[in-house]
N, C-alpha and C positions, 0 to 999 in steps of 0.2 A: 456718182462722180461727183469730183471735188471741185465748183463752181469756182475756187480761187485759188487756182491751178495757172490762169493765166497771167496771174500778179508776179508769178516768179521769176518769168521775162524782165519784170522791169526794173530789175536794181540799176540805182544811178544810171543814167544815161544820156549822152549827149554828143555833138561834135562828130558832122558826117564831113569825111574828106579833109579833115582837118589840114594835112600838110600839103594841098595842092593849094597854088600860088590864084590870089584874091585877083579875080578880072579887074579891067581899067573900068570898066564897065559896072553896072548894076550887078552883087553879088547873086549867084545862081543857090537854088535852094539849098544844095545840100552844102554851099560857103556860108551861106547866112545861119547856116545851122550849129556851123564849125567854130562861129565866133561868141557862141556860147560858153567856150571851152576857158575865156577870159573873167567870166561872170561869177567871181565868189560867192555870190548868194546862191545860186545855181548848184554849185558844185558842194557847197554846205545842206544844201536843203535835202541830199539825199546820206540815208547812213551806208555804211560800209555791212557788208552781207557777211552773216553768220557763219563762222564751220559746216560746213555740207557735203554728206559723200553719200554718193547713190550709186547705186549697183543696178542695173539693168540684166533680166534675162532675154530681151529683145531685143535691145538696140547693141549699136557697133560702130567703131571709130572704124573713118571711111578715105581713104585717098585718091582723091582724080586730078585728073589734069585741067587746070585754070586753060583757059582762052589763049594765054601768053606762052602756052606749053611748060609753065612750070607745075612743081604737086600742090594742090590745094587740099584743104580740111575739113572734115564734117562728122556727122556722127547721126547715122540714118535707121531707120528703124522701117522695115520693109512689110507693105501690107497681109494680112493673111493668107488672102487669095489675089491672082492677078489681078492687077490695077495699074491702069493709066495716070491715077490719080499723085501729080506729087504735091506735096505742101514742104516750101523752103521758109522755112525759121531763122529769122535774123537776132543774133543777141545784142543784149546792150552793151553797155560799156565795160561791164568783168570781163566779157568774152565769154568763150565757149564753155562754159563750165557746168558743173553737176546739176544747178539748179535750173539750167536752160535744157539740159537732158531730161529731166524728170517734169519738166514744163513739153517738151517734145513727147515724151513718151503718153501723158495724161492727152494731149491732145488725140494722138493717134488711137487712142481706146476711145475717146469721145465720137470722134469723127465716122472710123470705120472706114475699110475700104480706101484706104489711103498711106500711100509712101510718105514719110516723114524725112526730110535731110536737112538737121541743123548745121548752117553754115561757117563757116571759121574765119571772118575777118579778120584775125588777130595772128593768124598762122601760130598756131599753138599759145601763143601768151596769155596768161591768166591771170589778172587782177585781183587783188584783195585789200588793196588800198586803195583810197583817192587819188593818191601821187602816182601810185603805177597807172590807175586808169585813165585817168589824164594823157600819162608819156604814151599809151597804149591808143588811145583816139586818136592823138595826134601824130601818131605814125602810119595813119591810114591813109592811103592817096587812093586818088577817085580810079585811077588805071587799073590799080590792083585788086580794089574792091570788084569795080566792074568785070575784071579778069576771072576773079573767083566766082562770083553769080553766074557768068555766064558758062564756066566750066561746070556749073551744076545743074544748069537747065542742058547743057550738052549731055552731061551723066542720065538726065533724065530721059534722055532719048527726043527725037522729032514727033511722038505719037504721045508725048505726054501733056496734060494738063496740068497748068502749073498755077500754083494757090500759094501765094504770101501772106505772112504776118509777123509784125515786130510791132517794138515798142522803143517811143522816142527816138534813142539812135537808130534802133532797127525800123521803128515806122519809117522815119524818112527812106531808109532803105528796102523796105517791103514796097513802095510804092516804085521807086526805081528800077528793083526786080521785076517788077510787073511790065513796067516800060523795056526792059532788056528782054520779057521775054516772049514780046511780041504777040504772033495770032494764036500762040501757045498759050498765053495768059488767061484763066477762067475766075480768078477771086483774087480781090486783096483786100486785106484786114490792115489798116495801120491806126495805132494807138499813139497820140499826141506827138506824132511826127511832123519836122518839118516840111509843107506839101512844096510840091513842084509848081513853079509859079510861070512857067515858060505855055504860055496855050499853044502853039504849035507840038511842043512834045506831048500835052497832054492830050489833044487832038489825036495821037499815035496807039493812046492806049484802050486794049482789045477788052481789057475786064472793067467790071463794075467794082467800085470800092465801099467799103465800110469803113467811115472814118469815126474814129472815139476821140472825145478832145473836151475838157474841163474846164467849165466857164470861170476856175480862177486861176487858171494858168497863166502866170504874168510873163510866159516864155513862149509859147505857143498860143496866143492870147486869142480873144476874139475877133481881133480882128483880123488878123492870120487865118483862122475858119470861115470868118466870113466871105474873105479874099478868094479864097481856096474854092468855096460854093460857086462863087459867081465865075470863075477861070473854067472850073467844070461842066458851067451850063452853057456859057460860051463855045468851048471844045466840043459840046454835044455829047458829054457822056453821064454817066447816072453815080451821083454820089448819094452814099444814104450817111445823113448825119447822126450819129448819136453824142447830145452834149449833156455832161454831168454837173449838177452843182456840186462842183469838186474841185480838188487842187489839184496839179500837175504830179502823176505816177500814183494817184488815187488808186489803182489796181495793186500797188505792191504791199502786203499785210507788214511788212517789217518798217513803212514809212512811216510818221506821226503822222499825217494825212491821209491816212488810210480809209478807205471807205468801202467798207462791206456790202451795202446795199449795192451801191453804185457799179464795183465791180461784179458783183454776181448778174447783174444784169446785161453787164455789156460783154460778161463769159457767154450767156443765155446767146447775144446777138450774135456774137463772134462765130459761135457755131450755127445757128441758123443759117447767116448768110453762107458760110462753107457749104455745110449740108445741101442746099437748096442748087446750087451749083455744082457738084458732084455728080459723075455718071453713074 
């Protein structure tokens, strides 16, 4: 088992729902995260991905209907035996590239009895530079992202148990996807993504959450994580927190702050969390 595999999803990540108009009141969780796109330090803290080509004998590109009736895209690996378990993988700010496809297949192999769908929130756009990534992130609207996620849930079907996982940009979306899945939600893993702060929304969450965070993270910092823990407790929901004495994107081996020991432990915990909740 390649324990470093989860890190491949972590290549620079930020900015949820960046094109939505900010509310006149306190910003939502996704709006607050979008504001990081103006932080040059945050952007420069991530390295651009090295060229990488991945060919899979198991996965294939798919087109499904978003809830708004338009076409949506993803990459799917079906369970070797019939299964109602579906893991929705949310890419980071580079888009649904070959790193994400390899990561999705690694998860598929390690979990077993799981259908895996890596959704594409960029509608077939893939960034290779920071400038492209920022532009693509800022093109994502809340309405479009929700339509794609809901479409993926519909694609899995009404009997599907929905699990979600994502990192940073995808971490926030992972939590939102589990909220959208309603009673079908079965488990959510979020790596240093912006938490939902609306307690009324959290009360509707049907799944436990594994939150992986970094104590040295200046962006999704300890204060934000503490508030998330308090809000989940108030909402009566189970949050399993794993905090590491590491920095943002510590699970990304291409990042200068990569922490191998922390990454391996986080991956082990993510697998255990998901397996314990699978049929």
